[in-house]
C-alpha positions in Angstrom: 2.4 10.0 -20.1 1.4 6.3 -20.4 -0.1 6.4 -17.0 -2.0 9.6 -17.9 -3.3 8.0 -21.1 -4.4 4.7 -19.4 -5.5 5.9 -16.0 -7.0 9.2 -17.0 -6.4 12.6 -15.5 -9.3 12.3 -13.0 -7.8 9.2 -11.4 -4.5 11.0 -10.9 -6.1 14.2 -9.6 -8.0 12.3 -7.0 -4.7 11.7 -5.1 -3.6 15.3 -5.2 -4.2 16.9 -1.8 -4.7 20.5 -3.1 -6.6 22.3 -5.8 -4.9 22.4 -9.2 -6.5 22.9 -12.6 -6.3 20.2 -15.2 -4.1 22.1 -17.7 -1.5 22.9 -15.0 -1.4 19.2 -14.0 -1.0 18.1 -17.6 1.8 20.6 -18.1 3.6 19.3 -15.0 3.2 15.7 -16.2 4.5 16.6 -19.7 7.6 18.4 -18.1 8.3 15.2 -16.2 8.0 13.1 -19.3 10.5 15.4 -21.1 12.9 15.4 -18.1 12.2 12.1 -16.3 15.3 12.3 -14.1 14.5 15.6 -12.5 14.0 15.6 -8.7 10.9 17.4 -7.3 11.9 20.8 -6.0 8.7 21.6 -4.2 6.2 19.7 -2.0 3.5 20.2 -4.7 5.7 18.5 -7.3 6.5 15.6 -4.9 2.8 15.1 -4.2 2.0 15.1 -7.9 4.7 12.5 -8.5 3.3 10.4 -5.8 -0.2 10.7 -7.2 1.0 9.5 -10.6 2.9 6.7 -8.9 -0.2 5.5 -7.1 -2.0 5.1 -10.4 1.0 3.5 -12.1 1.2 0.9 -9.3 -2.5 0.3 -9.4 -2.4 -0.3 -13.2 0.6 -2.6 -12.8 -1.2 -4.8 -10.4 -4.3 -4.9 -12.7 -2.0 -5.9 -15.5 -0.3 -8.5 -13.4 -3.6 -10.0 -12.3 -4.7 -10.2 -15.9 -1.6 -12.2 -16.8 -1.8 -14.6 -13.8 -5.0 -16.4 -14.9 -6.1 -19.9 -15.3 -5.9 -21.5 -18.7 -9.3 -21.6 -20.2 -10.8 -25.1 -20.4 -7.8 -26.8 -18.9 -7.6 -28.4 -15.4 -4.2 -27.5 -13.8 -2.2 -28.6 -10.9 -1.1 -26.0 -8.4 2.0 -25.9 -6.3 1.9 -22.5 -4.7 -1.5 -23.2 -3.3 -1.7 -20.5 -0.6 -1.4 -17.6 -3.1 -2.6 -19.1 -6.3 -6.0 -20.6 -5.9 -7.8 -22.9 -8.4 -10.7 -21.0 -9.9 -12.8 -21.3 -12.9 -10.8 -20.9 -16.1 -9.8 -17.4 -17.1 -10.0 -15.9 -13.6 -7.0 -14.3 -11.9 -5.1 -16.6 -9.6 -4.0 -13.9 -7.2 -5.9 -13.7 -3.9 -5.0 -10.5 -2.1 -6.3 -11.9 1.1 -3.8 -14.7 1.1 -0.7 -12.5 0.3 1.5 -12.3 3.4 4.1 -10.0 1.9 4.1 -7.4 -0.8 7.5 -6.1 -2.1 7.6 -2.8 -3.9 10.4 -2.0 -6.3 11.1 1.0 -8.5 12.7 4.4 -8.3 9.7 6.3 -6.9 9.4 3.8 -4.0 13.1 3.4 -3.3 13.9 7.1 -3.3 10.9 8.5 -1.5 12.1 11.0 1.1 10.2 9.2 3.8 9.6 5.4 4.0 6.0 6.0 5.1 5.4 7.6 1.7 6.5 4.4 0.0 4.3 2.3 2.3 1.2 4.5 1.8 1.7 4.6 -2.0 1.7 0.8 -2.0 -1.3 0.6 0.4 -3.3 3.1 -1.7 -2.5 1.4 -5.0 -2.6 -2.3 -4.1 -5.3 -2.1 -1.4 -4.0 -5.1 0.6 -6.7 -7.0 2.4 -6.6 -8.3 6.0 -3.1 -8.4 7.5 -0.2 -7.9 5.1 3.5 -7.2 5.5 5.1 -4.6 3.2 8.7 -4.1 2.2 10.5 -2.1 -0.4 13.7 -2.4 -2.5 16.2 -0.2 -0.7 17.8 1.6 -3.6 16.2 -0.1 -6.6 18.7 -2.9 -6.9 16.5 -5.9 -7.5 16.8 -5.9 -11.3 20.6 -5.8 -10.9 20.6 -8.6 -8.4 18.7 -10.7 -10.9 21.6 -10.3 -13.3 24.2 -10.9 -10.6 22.4 -14.1 -9.5 23.2 -15.7 -12.9 26.9 -15.2 -12.1 27.0 -15.6 -8.3 23.8 -16.8 -6.7 25.1 -16.7 -3.1 26.4 -13.1 -3.4 23.1 -12.0 -4.9 21.1 -13.7 -2.2 23.3 -12.1 0.6 23.0 -8.6 -0.8 19.2 -9.1 -1.3 18.7 -10.2 2.3 21.1 -7.7 4.0 21.0 -4.6 1.9 18.1 -4.8 -0.6 15.0 -5.6 1.4 13.7 -2.8 3.7 10.8 -4.0 5.8 8.3 -1.2 6.2 5.9 -2.8 8.5 2.5 -4.4 8.5 -0.9 -3.1 7.2 -4.1 -4.2 8.9 -7.0 -3.4 6.5 -10.5 -4.5 7.3 -12.7 -5.4 4.3 -16.1 -3.6 4.1 -17.7 -0.2 3.9 -19.2 2.3 6.4 -19.8 5.9 7.0 -16.9 8.0 8.2 -16.7 8.1 11.9 -18.7 5.0 12.5 -17.1 2.1 14.3 -15.2 -0.3 12.0 -13.4 -2.5 14.5 -12.0 -2.7 18.1 -8.4 -3.7 18.5 -6.0 -4.8 21.2 -2.2 -4.8 20.5 0.1 -6.7 22.9 3.6 -5.4 22.6 6.8 -7.4 23.4 7.2 -5.7 26.8 3.7 -6.8 27.8 2.1 -3.4 27.3 -1.4 -3.6 25.8 -2.8 -0.8 23.6 -6.6 -1.0 23.1 -8.6 1.2 20.9 -11.4 1.7 18.3 -10.8 2.0 14.6 -13.4 4.1 12.9 -14.3 4.2 9.2 -12.2 6.8 7.5 -9.3 6.5 10.1 -5.7 5.9 9.3 -3.6 5.1 12.3 0.2 4.5 12.6 1.4 2.5 15.6 5.2 2.5 16.2 6.7 -1.0 16.0 10.4 -1.4 15.3 11.8 -3.8 12.7 13.1 -6.2 15.2 9.8 -6.4 17.1 6.7 -8.5 16.9 3.3 -7.8 18.4 0.1 -9.7 18.7 -3.1 -7.9 17.5 -6.7 -9.0 18.1 -9.3 -7.3 16.0 -13.0 -7.5 16.5 -14.7 -6.1 13.4 -18.3 -4.9 13.3 -20.8 -7.3 11.8 -20.5 -6.1 8.2 -16.7 -6.0 8.2 -14.4 -9.0 7.4 -10.7 -9.6 8.2 -10.4 -12.9 6.5 -12.3 -15.2 8.9 -15.8 -14.0 8.0 -17.9 -11.0 8.6 -17.9 -9.9 12.3 -15.5 -12.6 13.3 -12.6 -11.7 15.6 -9.0 -12.3 14.3 -5.8 -12.6 16.3 -2.5 -12.4 14.3 1.2 -11.9 15.0 2.4 -8.8 13.2 6.0 -7.8 12.4 7.3 -4.3 12.8 9.4 -2.3 10.3 11.0 1.1 9.7 7.5 2.6 9.5 5.5 0.4 11.9 2.0 -1.0 12.1 -0.6 0.7 9.9 -4.2 0.4 10.8 -6.3 1.3 7.8 -10.0 1.9 8.5 -10.7 3.6 5.2 -12.6 0.5 4.0 -12.1 -2.0 1.1 -12.5 -1.4 -1.7 -11.0 2.0 -1.1 -13.4 4.7 -2.3 -12.5 8.4 -2.5 -15.3 11.0 -2.5 -16.2 12.5 -5.8 -16.7 15.9 -4.1 -13.4 17.8 -4.5 -13.4 19.6 -1.1 -14.4 16.5 0.8 -11.7 14.4 -0.9 -8.9 17.0 -0.4 -9.9 17.3 3.3 -9.8 13.5 3.7 -6.4 13.2 2.0 -5.0 15.9 4.2 -6.4 14.2 7.3 -4.8 10.8 6.3 -1.5 12.4 5.4 -1.3 14.3 8.7 -2.3 11.2 10.7 0.8 9.3 9.5 3.1 12.3 9.2 3.5 11.8 5.5 4.8 15.2 4.5 6.7 17.7 6.6 4.7 20.8 5.8 1.4 19.1 6.4 2.7 17.9 9.7 3.5 21.5 10.7 0.0 22.5 9.9 -1.5 20.3 12.7 
């Protein structure tokens, strides 16, 4: 209900890949508010929960950015220089382009039926820029490990490393906008066995490349002139990427991520993206 009040119904509805009237959606959200521990029984219910989660995560990041700001009128020294950059006072210190790893925690991310669902919720909500690794708290144990660390730091660390962190994979997200279907970037992925996968990423594309958790690959991306991957517009970038239980996600939907205001166009785009990464079983069967 807090998410509904703060984000608004329209922002939640934009992530729902089917037609639903506002009152029905409000009723479903209210039912969840009254019975928060219920498990979705249908695919529609699951997709609505994931739509709400996207907005909750987006709002949480906005709130976090608003807290991580420079003190107004005071010059400060920085120690975590790669992530927190010195800016004029009052501006956020978080630079999404410099984040190497995003860790998601919370019941909706930990208990999603498929790990790709957790990964795409985080990508849609946080809109990582450039090349970013994503992981999730396996069974929502981070808060408990925080308490345990006060008693036995080594035990908490061991559990965190071995059982808590589930590495989902790496997201490659070019920064820029373009018309759907137009070329966004060319890429070449060199796998550990020497195999090279070359292709073109178009605007509006979402592509999942299998890459196991214990594997690393090298990716070279040549964006078009108006697209940036962190080195400047149109400048080629080569990075080592780590795999995960999901793999390597190539996100050509553009940054900032903009969904169509036309209902039919938006629903068609959502279905295309969800099918491309095998997000939900029923949608996969509709291919």
